[in-house]
N, C-alpha and C positions, 0 to 999 in steps of 0.2 A: 869522778868519785874513787874513793878508799873503801875497801871492805876487810873485815876482819870475822873471828869467829863468833862475835856478839853482835856488831854493828856495821852497818852501813853508813858511810859519812859523805854526804855531798853539800858543798864542793870540797875538794881535798886541800884547798889553800885559801886563804882570807884575801880578798880582793877589795879594797877601799878606794873609792873614788877621791882624789885628793885635791883639796883647794884650801888655800891658806884662810885661816882665821874661821875654819869651819868644820864643824864634826860632821863623819860619815859612818854609816854602819853597814855591817854586813851578816846576813843570816846562814846558819849552817843547820842542815836536816839531818838527823840521826832515825835511822830505822832499825828497829829490833829483829834481828833476824833468826831468834831462838824461840822456842816455847816457854820460857822462862822470863820472870821479870830481870830486867837490867837496870842497874844504875849507872850514871855518868856523873862526871866531873871536870870541869874545865880550869886549867891553870894556864898563867903567861908569865914570861919573862920581866914584863914591864906593866905590873899592876896598875900603876899611876897613869899610864897613858891610855888604857882601855877599860872600859865597863861591860862586864858581860852579865847578861840576864836571860834565864837563871843561870847561875853558875854551877848547879848541880840538879838532878831530878831522877825518877824512876820511868821507864819506858815500859809497858805492859807487852805481853807478847804478842809479836806481828805488828806492832803499832808504830807509829813515827812521833817524834818531837822535835823542836827547834831550840836553839839559842841564838841571841843576837849579840854580836860584840860591836860596841860604840868605840869610835876611836876619837879621843879629844882635838879639839882644835890646835891647830900648829901655827907659830908665828913664821916660820921658814922652811922651805923644803930642803928634804936630806939630799946629801950629795947623791947625783946621778939617780934619783928618785929610788934609791936602793933601801931595803930595811932589813934590819937583822933580828927584829922581835919574832918569837915563835910563842907558839899555843901548844900544851899538851892535853889531850883528851883521853881520860881514863874511865874505863867502864869495867863492870864487874857484876855476876850473877848476884842477884838480891834474892830475899825470902819472898815467898809467893805471897801477893797481897801488899807488898811493900807499898808505900806512899813516898812523897816527897820529903815529908818530916823523917823519914828513916835513912837519909843520906849523911850518916856521921861519918867522921874521919876514919873511924875504926872498919866501917865498910870495905874501904879501899886499902887496907893495910894489908901486905903481902906477907904477912906472918902465917906460920901453920902451912906453908904452900899455896896459899890462896891464889888463884891465877887473877891478874889484872892486865886486862888488854890495854893498850896505849896506841894511840896516834899522835903523831907531831904535825902541827899544821904551820906553814909559814906564812909570812904576810907580805902581799904585794900590792904597792900602790899604782893606780890608774889615773892619768890625768882628767880630771873632770871636764875641763874645757879645752880639747884639742885645738891645734892651731887650724885657722880657717883656710881654705884653698884660696891661692893666689887668684886676686881679681884679675878679669878679664878686660877692665876698662881701658888700659894702656894699649893693648891690641886693637881695640876698636878706635882709638885715636890715630894709629897708623894704618889703617884699613883703605883700600883703594877708593871708597868713595869719600874718605876724609881728603885724601890728596886731590881727587877730583875736583871738589869744592874749593881747596885751597889754591889749586892752579888756575880755576877760573877767576878767583879774586886777582891773582898776580896779573894776570892776562888784561883784566878790566882795567887795573892800574896803569900797565904799559900803554894801552890804546888811548888812555885819557892824556897821557905825558906826550905821546905822537900828536894827538889832536891838537893840544896847546902849543906845540912847536910850529906845527904848520899854520895855525893862526897868527902866531907871532911873525912867521916868516912873510905873510899876506901883507901885515903893516907897513912892511920895509919896501923901499924901492927896489924893482928888481928887474933884470931883463927878461926878455922873452923866452930865453933858454931856461932862466931859473923858473919862471911861470911853468914851463913845458914839464920841468923837472917836479916841480910842486904837483901839478896834475897827476903826472905819472905816479909820484909816490901816494897821492891820495887815493888812486885807483888801486895800488897794490894795497893799502891800507884796508880799502871795502874789502877786497878779496881775501886778505888775510883774515879779517871779521868773517866772512861767509864761511871761509875754510874751518876757522875755530868753531863756528856755529854747526857744521858738519861733523867735526870730530866729536863734538859733545854728544851729537844724536848718536853717533856710531858707538862711542864709549858706553852710552847708557844702555845701548842695545846689547854690547858685549858684557855689560855687568848682570844684566837679566838672563843671557844666556849662559855665563859662564862663571856667575857668582864671582868671588873676589879674585881679582887679577892685577897684575903688575902693569898699569898704564902709565907710568910715568915717562916712558920714552917718547910718546907722541908730544907731551907737552915741553919737553926739552926742544925738540925740533921747532917747536911754535915759537917758544922763548928765543932760540938763536935768530929765527927770522924777524921777529920784531927787534931784536938787538940790533941786527944789521939796518933796518928802516931808520931806527932811531939814529943810528951812528951817521948815516948819510944825511938826515935832517940836520943835525948838529953841526956836521961839517958845512954844509950849505949857509947856515946861519952865521957861522963863524966867519966864512970866508966872503961874507956880503956885509 
């Protein structure tokens, strides 16, 4: 708020929400601080761009009045959202009982030592639609729970491939040693599946107790184990 001998002015600067191709308005309140009638008048450095209503008026003692400034729509934003336009608010003591019709140019003349109080109001642009916060969807995609589901799908695919390799090996003629190896690998596969299920249960429990956590290490060990089993099966198939 700005204040002088005659008027208090609020706000002290004109803030316009700026949006392309749309008008915006700003309201300024004037309060008469005196026991006299006070006349006011508003001028601007860019009258084609702004519309002021009312452009002048009379405020009775101790009363308040407002004027509204409307900024015309613009096709492009100014550089760095800065504006050099300014407004000049003039105020002067008016005759007792004066009305809005009495605000003639002569009333604001500084001739004969008349005191004309002046306020300069600058223009400030405010973004009408500020940028939205960064969405958190990308963080959810990389959450431990998402990795947990993805890891489970990968493990299922590896188990299916291992089962197919074992079935293919059973269809070929093989020695007792090979069948023993197949049996052992089958048992190891079943054990690995059981361990994977136990890991899943433990991971779900950890998820509930500690929230988000890094559980990728367990799956790396499991994938390495399954890879070794797959390598042994492939070796046996190729060697027979």
